[in-house]
C-alpha positions in Angstrom: 132.2 6.0 -23.8 129.4 7.4 -25.9 126.2 5.3 -26.3 125.2 4.3 -29.8 122.2 6.0 -31.3 118.8 4.4 -30.7 117.8 1.8 -33.3 115.5 3.3 -36.0 112.8 0.7 -35.3 112.8 1.6 -31.6 112.7 5.3 -32.5 109.6 4.6 -34.5 107.9 2.6 -31.8 108.6 5.2 -29.1 107.5 8.1 -31.3 103.9 7.0 -30.8 102.2 7.5 -27.4 100.6 4.7 -25.4 97.1 6.0 -26.4 98.1 5.9 -30.1 99.2 2.3 -29.9 96.0 1.2 -28.2 93.9 3.1 -30.7 95.7 1.5 -33.6 95.4 -1.9 -32.0 91.6 -1.5 -31.6 91.2 -0.2 -35.1 93.0 -3.2 -36.5 91.2 -5.7 -34.3 87.7 -4.4 -35.2 88.8 -4.3 -38.8 89.6 -8.0 -38.7 86.3 -8.8 -36.9 84.1 -7.2 -39.5 86.1 -8.4 -42.3 85.3 -11.9 -41.0 81.6 -11.0 -40.8 81.5 -10.0 -44.5 83.8 -12.8 -45.5 81.2 -15.3 -44.2 78.3 -13.6 -46.1 79.9 -13.7 -49.5 80.0 -17.4 -50.4 76.3 -17.7 -51.2 76.7 -15.3 -54.2 79.6 -17.3 -55.6 77.9 -20.7 -55.1 74.7 -19.7 -56.8 76.2 -20.2 -60.3 77.3 -23.7 -59.2 73.9 -24.8 -57.7 72.2 -24.3 -61.1 74.2 -24.3 -64.4 73.9 -25.6 -67.9 75.0 -29.3 -67.5 75.3 -29.8 -71.2 78.7 -28.1 -71.0 79.9 -30.2 -68.0 81.8 -33.4 -68.4 79.6 -36.2 -67.2 81.1 -39.1 -65.2 81.2 -42.3 -67.2 79.4 -44.3 -64.4 76.6 -41.8 -64.0 73.1 -42.9 -65.2 71.0 -39.9 -65.9 67.6 -39.1 -67.5 67.9 -35.4 -67.8 70.9 -34.0 -69.7 70.2 -30.4 -68.7 70.0 -30.6 -64.9 72.0 -33.7 -63.9 74.8 -31.6 -62.4 72.6 -29.2 -60.5 71.9 -29.3 -56.7 68.3 -30.2 -55.9 66.1 -28.2 -55.2 67.8 -25.5 -57.3 67.6 -27.6 -60.5 64.2 -26.3 -61.4 63.3 -23.4 -63.8 62.4 -21.2 -60.8 65.9 -21.4 -59.4 66.3 -17.6 -59.4 63.2 -17.2 -57.2 64.7 -19.8 -54.8 67.9 -17.8 -54.7 65.8 -14.8 -53.8 64.2 -16.8 -50.9 67.6 -17.7 -49.6 68.9 -14.2 -49.7 65.8 -12.8 -48.1 65.8 -15.3 -45.2 69.2 -13.9 -44.2 68.4 -10.3 -44.9 64.9 -10.1 -43.4 66.2 -11.8 -40.3 69.2 -9.4 -40.3 67.0 -6.3 -40.7 64.6 -7.3 -37.9 67.3 -8.4 -35.5 69.3 -5.2 -36.1 66.7 -3.0 -34.4 67.0 -5.0 -31.3 70.7 -5.7 -31.5 71.7 -2.1 -30.9 69.7 -1.9 -27.7 71.4 -5.1 -26.5 74.8 -3.7 -27.5 74.3 -0.7 -25.3 73.4 -2.9 -22.3 75.8 -5.9 -22.6 79.6 -6.0 -22.6 80.7 -5.6 -26.2 83.5 -8.1 -25.8 81.2 -10.9 -24.9 78.5 -9.8 -27.3 80.8 -9.8 -30.3 82.6 -13.0 -29.3 79.3 -15.0 -29.0 78.0 -13.4 -32.2 81.1 -14.5 -34.2 81.1 -18.0 -32.8 77.4 -18.4 -33.6 77.9 -17.1 -37.1 80.7 -19.5 -37.7 78.5 -22.3 -36.7 75.6 -21.4 -39.0 77.8 -20.6 -41.9 79.4 -24.0 -41.6 76.1 -25.7 -41.3 75.1 -24.4 -44.7 78.2 -25.9 -46.2 77.7 -29.2 -44.4 74.5 -29.6 -46.3 76.7 -30.6 -49.3 78.5 -33.4 -47.3 75.3 -34.5 -45.6 73.5 -34.6 -49.0 70.7 -32.3 -47.8 68.3 -31.2 -50.5 65.6 -29.5 -48.5 65.0 -25.8 -49.2 63.7 -25.4 -45.7 67.1 -26.4 -44.2 69.0 -23.9 -46.1 66.4 -21.1 -45.5 66.4 -21.9 -41.7 70.2 -21.8 -41.5 70.3 -18.5 -43.5 67.7 -16.9 -41.2 69.5 -17.9 -38.0 72.8 -16.7 -39.5 71.2 -13.4 -40.3 70.0 -13.0 -36.7 73.4 -13.7 -35.1 75.2 -11.5 -37.6 73.4 -8.4 -36.3 75.8 -8.6 -33.3 78.6 -7.3 -35.5 78.0 -3.8 -36.9 76.5 -1.9 -33.9 79.2 -3.4 -31.6 82.2 -2.6 -33.8 81.0 0.9 -34.6 80.3 1.6 -30.9 83.8 0.3 -30.0 85.5 2.5 -32.6 83.3 5.4 -31.6 84.4 5.0 -28.0 88.1 5.2 -29.1 88.0 7.9 -31.8 86.7 11.5 -31.8 85.1 13.5 -34.5 88.1 15.3 -36.0 89.2 13.0 -38.8 86.5 10.5 -38.2 85.4 10.5 -41.9 88.9 9.6 -43.1 89.7 7.1 -40.4 86.4 5.3 -40.7 86.6 5.5 -44.5 89.9 3.6 -44.4 88.6 1.3 -41.6 85.3 0.6 -43.4 87.3 -1.0 -46.2 86.8 -4.2 -44.1 83.5 -4.6 -45.9 85.1 -4.7 -49.3 88.1 -6.7 -48.1 85.8 -9.2 -46.5 83.8 -9.5 -49.7 87.0 -9.9 -51.8 88.4 -12.6 -49.5 85.1 -14.3 -49.3 84.8 -14.4 -53.1 88.3 -15.8 -53.5 88.0 -18.4 -50.7 84.6 -19.5 -52.0 85.8 -19.5 -55.6 88.7 -21.8 -54.7 86.3 -24.6 -53.7 83.1 -23.8 -55.7 83.8 -26.0 -58.7 85.0 -29.0 -56.7 83.2 -29.1 -53.3 81.0 -26.0 -52.7 80.4 -27.0 -49.1 84.0 -25.9 -48.3 83.1 -22.5 -49.7 81.1 -22.0 -46.5 83.0 -24.2 -44.0 86.3 -22.4 -44.4 84.8 -18.9 -43.8 82.8 -20.3 -40.9 86.0 -21.5 -39.3 87.6 -18.1 -39.9 84.9 -16.0 -38.2 84.8 -18.5 -35.3 88.5 -18.0 -34.8 87.9 -14.2 -34.8 85.4 -14.7 -32.0 88.0 -16.4 -29.9 90.4 -13.5 -30.7 87.8 -11.0 -29.6 87.2 -12.7 -26.3 90.9 -12.5 -25.4 91.9 -9.1 -26.7 89.1 -6.6 -27.2 89.2 -3.5 -25.1 85.8 -1.7 -25.2 86.7 1.8 -23.9 89.9 3.8 -23.4 89.1 4.2 -19.7 89.4 0.4 -19.2 93.2 0.6 -19.8 93.7 4.2 -18.5 93.9 5.8 -21.9 92.6 9.3 -22.6 89.0 9.4 -23.9 88.5 11.0 -27.3 86.8 14.4 -28.0 83.5 13.7 -29.7 82.6 17.4 -29.9 82.8 20.4 -29.5 83.8 23.5 -27.4 87.4 23.5 -28.6 86.2 23.0 -32.2 83.9 26.0 -32.0 86.6 28.3 -30.7 89.0 29.2 -33.5 91.8 30.2 -31.1 91.9 26.7 -29.7 91.8 24.9 -33.1 94.9 23.2 -34.3 97.1 24.4 -31.4 99.3 22.6 -29.0 97.1 23.8 -26.2 94.2 22.0 -27.6 95.4 18.6 -26.5 96.5 20.0 -23.1 93.1 21.5 -22.4 91.4 18.4 -23.5 93.6 16.0 -21.5 93.4 18.1 -18.4 89.6 18.5 -18.3 87.7 16.1 -20.5 88.3 12.8 -18.8 86.7 14.0 -15.6 83.7 15.4 -17.5 83.3 12.3 -19.5 83.6 10.0 -16.5 81.0 12.0 -14.6 78.7 12.0 -17.6 79.1 8.2 -18.1 78.3 7.5 -14.4 75.0 9.4 -14.8 74.1 8.4 -18.4 71.6 5.8 -19.2 71.3 3.9 -22.5 69.1 5.9 -24.9 65.6 4.7 -25.9 64.6 3.8 -29.4 62.3 6.8 -29.8 65.0 9.0 -28.2 67.5 8.0 -30.8 65.0 8.7 -33.6 64.7 12.3 -32.4 68.4 13.0 -32.9 68.6 15.4 -35.9 69.5 13.6 -39.1 68.9 10.0 -37.9 65.6 9.6 -39.9 66.9 11.1 -43.1 70.2 9.2 -43.2 68.4 5.9 -42.2 65.9 6.2 -45.1 68.7 7.2 -47.5 70.7 4.1 -46.5 67.6 2.0 -47.1 67.9 2.7 -50.9 71.7 3.0 -50.9 72.1 -0.5 -49.3 69.4 -1.9 -51.6 71.7 -1.1 -54.5 74.9 -2.3 -52.8 73.5 -5.6 -51.6 71.9 -6.4 -54.9 75.4 -6.2 -56.4 76.7 -8.2 -53.5 74.4 -11.1 -54.1 73.8 -11.0 -57.8 76.8 -9.5 -59.5 78.7 -12.8 -60.0 75.6 -14.4 -61.5 75.1 -11.4 -63.8 78.7 -11.5 -65.0 78.4 -15.3 -65.5 75.2 -14.9 -67.5 76.0 -11.8 -69.5 79.7 -12.1 -70.1 79.7 -15.9 -70.1 82.4 -16.4 -67.4 82.7 -19.7 -65.5 81.7 -19.5 -61.8 85.2 -19.0 -60.4 86.1 -16.4 -63.0 82.8 -14.5 -62.4 83.4 -14.5 -58.7 87.0 -13.2 -59.1 85.8 -10.5 -61.5 83.1 -9.4 -59.1 85.8 -8.5 -56.5 86.7 -5.5 -58.5 83.4 -3.9 -57.5 84.6 -4.2 -53.9 88.0 -2.8 -54.7 86.2 0.3 -56.1 84.2 0.3 -52.9 87.4 0.7 -50.8 88.5 3.7 -52.8 85.0 5.2 -52.7 84.7 4.9 -49.0 88.0 6.5 -48.3 87.3 9.3 -50.8 83.9 10.0 -49.3 85.4 10.2 -45.8 88.2 12.6 -46.9 85.8 14.9 -48.8 83.3 15.0 -46.0 85.9 15.7 -43.4 87.3 18.6 -45.3 83.9 20.2 -46.3 81.9 19.2 -43.2 79.2 18.1 -45.6 78.4 14.4 -45.0 75.0 14.6 -46.7 76.2 16.6 -49.7 79.1 14.2 -50.3 76.7 11.2 -50.3 74.2 13.0 -52.5 76.7 14.0 -55.2 78.1 10.4 -55.3 74.6 9.0 -55.6 73.7 11.4 -58.4 76.7 10.4 -60.4 76.1 6.7 -59.7 72.7 6.6 -61.3 73.8 7.3 -64.9 77.0 5.2 -64.4 74.9 2.1 -63.6 73.0 2.6 -66.9 76.3 2.9 -68.8 77.7 -0.2 -67.0 74.7 -2.3 -68.1 75.0 -0.9 -71.6 78.7 -1.3 -72.3 80.2 -2.9 -69.2 80.6 -6.4 -70.8 82.2 -5.3 -74.1 85.7 -6.3 -73.2 87.8 -7.2 -70.2 89.3 -3.7 -69.8 85.9 -2.0 -70.0 84.5 -4.4 -67.4 87.3 -3.8 -65.0 87.1 0.0 -65.3 83.3 0.1 -65.0 83.3 -2.2 -62.0 85.9 -0.1 -60.2 84.1 3.1 -60.9 80.6 1.9 -60.1 81.9 0.2 -56.9 83.3 3.5 -55.7 80.1 5.5 -56.4 77.7 2.9 -55.0 79.7 1.9 -51.9 81.1 5.3 -51.0 77.8 6.8 -49.6 76.9 3.5 -48.0 80.3 3.3 -46.3 80.1 7.0 -45.1 76.6 6.7 -43.6 77.2 3.4 -41.8 80.5 4.6 -40.2 81.3 8.3 -39.8 77.7 9.5 -40.0 76.4 6.9 -37.5 79.3 7.8 -35.1 78.6 11.5 -35.5 74.9 11.1 -34.7 75.5 8.6 -31.9 77.7 11.3 -30.2 75.6 14.2 -31.2 75.8 17.4 -29.1 72.1 17.2 -28.2 73.0 14.1 -26.1 74.8 16.3 -23.6 77.7 13.9 -23.1 75.8 10.7 -23.1 77.9 8.4 -25.4 75.7 5.4 -24.7 73.6 6.1 -27.9 76.2 4.9 -30.3 75.1 1.3 -30.6 71.4 2.2 -30.8 71.8 4.9 -33.4 74.0 2.7 -35.5 71.5 -0.2 -35.2 68.6 2.1 -36.3 70.5 3.4 -39.3 71.9 0.1 -40.4 68.7 -1.8 -39.5 66.7 0.5 -41.8 69.3 0.1 -44.5 69.0 -3.7 -44.0 65.4 -3.5 -45.0 66.6 -2.2 -48.4 69.3 -4.9 -48.4 66.5 -7.5 -48.1 64.3 -5.9 -50.7 67.0 -5.4 -53.3 68.1 -9.0 -53.8 64.4 -10.2 -53.6 63.4 -7.7 -56.3 66.4 -8.8 -58.4 65.3 -12.4 -58.1 61.8 -11.5 -59.2 62.8 -9.1 -62.0 65.8 -10.8 -63.5 63.8 -13.4 -65.4 62.3 -10.5 -67.4 65.7 -9.2 -68.3 68.8 -7.7 -66.6 67.9 -4.2 -68.0 64.9 -4.1 -65.7 67.1 -4.9 -62.7 69.3 -2.0 -63.5 66.4 0.4 -63.9 65.3 -0.6 -60.4 68.8 0.1 -59.0 68.9 3.5 -60.8 65.5 4.4 -59.3 66.7 3.5 -55.8 69.8 5.7 -56.2 67.6 8.7 -57.2 65.3 8.2 -54.2 68.3 8.0 -51.9 69.4 11.4 -53.2 66.0 13.0 -52.7 65.8 11.8 -49.1 68.9 13.8 -48.3 67.8 17.0 -49.9 66.8 18.8 -46.7 70.2 18.1 -45.1 72.0 19.1 -48.3 70.2 22.4 -48.3 71.1 23.0 -44.7 74.8 22.2 -45.4 74.9 24.5 -48.5 73.3 27.3 -46.5 76.0 26.8 -43.9 78.7 27.1 -46.6 77.1 30.4 -47.8 77.4 31.9 -44.3 73.9 31.4 -43.0 75.1 29.1 -40.2 78.4 28.2 -38.6 80.5 26.1 -40.9 82.8 23.5 -39.6 85.5 22.9 -42.1 88.9 21.3 -42.3 90.6 18.5 -40.4 90.5 18.8 -36.7 92.6 17.1 -34.1 91.3 13.8 -32.6 
C-alpha cells in the first residue's frame, strides 16, 4: 500500500528550517510591537483639528447657553487665538522628553533584558496614552496636565526603538538587511495609518477614545512581549546570523552552498566566545564608530521633516483643502502609504549598490523640490493630492527609514567592534536620539511659523532636506570612489 503524497500545506511548512521560522516569528512580533508604538503617537495630530475649530459651522445643541459663537465647541484651553502655539507645546513636551530619554535608553537596553524592558515600556506607554484621553471624560482643561502626560509618554516610548532594532539585529545578518528592514520598517507607516483611522473613528464624537483605544492596544502588545519575545537566537538554540565579513570579502565563498556550511560550523563558537568577553560599549565609544556622527546629524534634519508631517499634515489638509477632521486624518494616511514604499525601495537599492549614504542623499535631493511642488499644486484636486502625498511620503520617509533601521544595525555591528554585538542598542539610540532632536524642533517651528503662512513652513522643510544631504556628502564621496575602483566595493545581495 503506497502512502499518499504529503499535503501541500505541510510541504510548505517543512520547507522552512527551524531557524527560518524563529526569524520570521521575531520579525512579525517586533513589527507588531513598534506598530503599536506609532499607533499610540498618532492620535494627537488627528485630534488637533477637533480641539479648535470654527464653531459657526457646528450644529449647536438647543439647550446650550453660549456667549461666544466662535469658540463654544472648542476644548479649553485650546479655544484661544494662540492655539497653534499650544499645539506646539504639546508636541514638544513629548518630543523633547523623547529626544533626551533616547540617549539614555540605548545604554539601558544594552544592560537590561530586552523582553522586560520592552514589556514595561509598552505597558507604561499605554497608561499615559490613555490618561491623555481620560482628560476628556474627567473634564480636565489644564494645559499642564496634558503637557505632563505627553512628557511622561515621550520618556517611556524611548524604550521601543533601540530595543526592537537590537532584537532584529541579533537575529538578522548584513546580507539583505536593507530589504528586510525596509519591509519591516513599514511598521512606522502602518502604525501611523492605523492610529489615524482609529483616532478618526472617534474624533468627532468623543475624542478621548481616540487615545484610550490605542493605549489599550499598546498595553496588550506589552503583555504579548512578556510572554513570547526571544532576544537572541542562542536562547532557543538557533544559529546566530553573520553580521560581517570574511565570507563576504572572499569572492569564492560568496553565494555558494559552502558559505552556510562554513558559517554554521565555525561562527557560533566564535560569536559565543566574543559575547562572553564583550562588554556594553560606552557612549563615546559608539560615537567613534565611522559614520555614526554623519548619519545621526543627517537624521536630525530628515526626522525634522518627517515628524512635522506626522504632527501637522492633517491640520494642513483641513485648513488648506477644507476637509473635515476625519476626512483630513484619512487623507493624511496616504503620506504614510508612500513611506512604506519609500522605505522598501531605499532598502533594496542600498542592498544592491552597497551605498546607504548615496541612496539617502539622492532621495533627499529629489524630495526638496517635490515638497515645493506639493505646497504649490497639491490641493488642486483629489487625484493630485493623492499622488503628491504618496510621492512625497516615499521621498521623505525613505531615507529616514533606511537610517533608523539598516544603517543603525550596520553601524551597531561594525567590523571595528571586533565581534562585540552589544553596541546595537547604544548606536541605535544615539542615531535616533539625535534624530529626535530634529523631530522636536520641526513641529515646534511649524507651530511658530504656521501663523505667518503655510508657505514658510514648507520653505523650512525644504531647507532641512538640503542640510540633510550636505551632511552625508563625505560618505557619498567615499561610496562613489569605491564604485570607481578606489576601494573594495561590496555589491549585490548576500546570503544572511
